[in-house]
N, C-alpha and C positions, 0 to 999 in steps of 0.2 A: 201399738202406737209407734209410728216411725219418727225419726229425727230428720229435720232439715239438714242440709249440708252445713249451714252456719252453726246450728246447734251441735252437730257432731264435731266440728272443729273446736268450738268452745269447750266441749266436754273433754276432748283429747288434750287441749292445752291445760285444762284444769288438772287432769291426771298426771301429766308430765310435771307441772308445777308442784303438785302435792308430793310426788315421788322425789323430786329434787329437794324440796324442803325437808322431807323426812330424812334423806341422806345427810343433808347439812346439819340437821338437828341431832342426828345420831352421832356424827363426828364431833359436834360441839359437846354433847353429853360425855362422850368417851374422853375428850380432852379435859373437860372440867373435872371429872373423876380422877384422871391421871394426875393433874397438877395439884388437886386437893390432897390426894393420898401421898404424893411426893413430899408435900409440906407436913404430912402427918397430922392433918386437920380433919376432924369429924364434920359431918354435915351440920350438926348443931353448933359447933364452934365457928364454922364458916358463917353460918347465919348470924351468930352473935357479932362477929367481927364486921359483917356487912350491914349490921343494924337492920335486919329483917326478921320476919317470923321464923320460928324454928322449923316449920314445915316447908318453907319456901325453897330452900336448896334441894330438899328431897323431891319436891314436885318438879323442879327444873330438871333434876337428874333422872326422873322417871318419864320426862317428856310431857307431863300434864300441864306444865306452866312454862311460859316463855319469859325470860328475863327482860326487863326494860333496858333501854340504851344506857341509862345511868347505872343500873345494876350491873351490867356487863363491865363497865369501868371500875365499879366498886369491887367486884369479884377479882378482876385482874390485879387491881392495886393490892388487895389483901394477899393474893397468891404471889405477888411480886413478879408478874409476867406482863408482857405487852398484851393488850386486849385481842390483838389479831392472833395470838398464839392459841386462843380458844377455838379458832376456826381453821387452823392448819390441818390439812387432811393427814390423819394418822400420826399426829404429833408424838404420841407416846411410842409408837413403833419406830418412828424416825430417830428419836433420841436414844432409844435402847440399841438400835442398830449402829448408830454412831459411836456410842460408848463401847460396844463390843468390838467394833472396828479399831478404835483407838487402843483398847486394852490388848487385843489379840493380834491384829494384823499389822499395825504400824511397827511394833518391835521386830517382827519377822521381815518386813520390807526393808527396814533400816539395816538389819544384820545381813540380809542378802546383798543389798547395795554395797555395804562396807566390804563384804567378802569379795564381791566382784571387782570393786574399785581398788582395794588395797591388798587383797589376797592374804598371804601369811604374815604380812607386816602389821597386822592389827591384833591386839590382845582381846581375849574374851572379857566382857564386862560383867 
């Protein structure tokens, strides 16, 4: 059984849409887990604080359930983040990279700058 051109285009659009949604959902899930663990909150505790069933957060984090718009705001409020942070691509990786840069690279950059600018006239801190 063959497809008409119209059916083939619709099928292709559906596949692209599904793949994009899966990617966005996976990023959302990773960010939700990251921010939840950063606050040291279990799934059960987050569910309690969000006033939802104990399995709801687990189902969301497994990708079996999608949170409602209201639930997104509730989760963000409980985690003390902006709701958009749940959708930032690789939020956990970006934050860890930034922290590493601040801890490791900035002191070196400042020292190098001070040495180049002031030479021997600066004391070691």
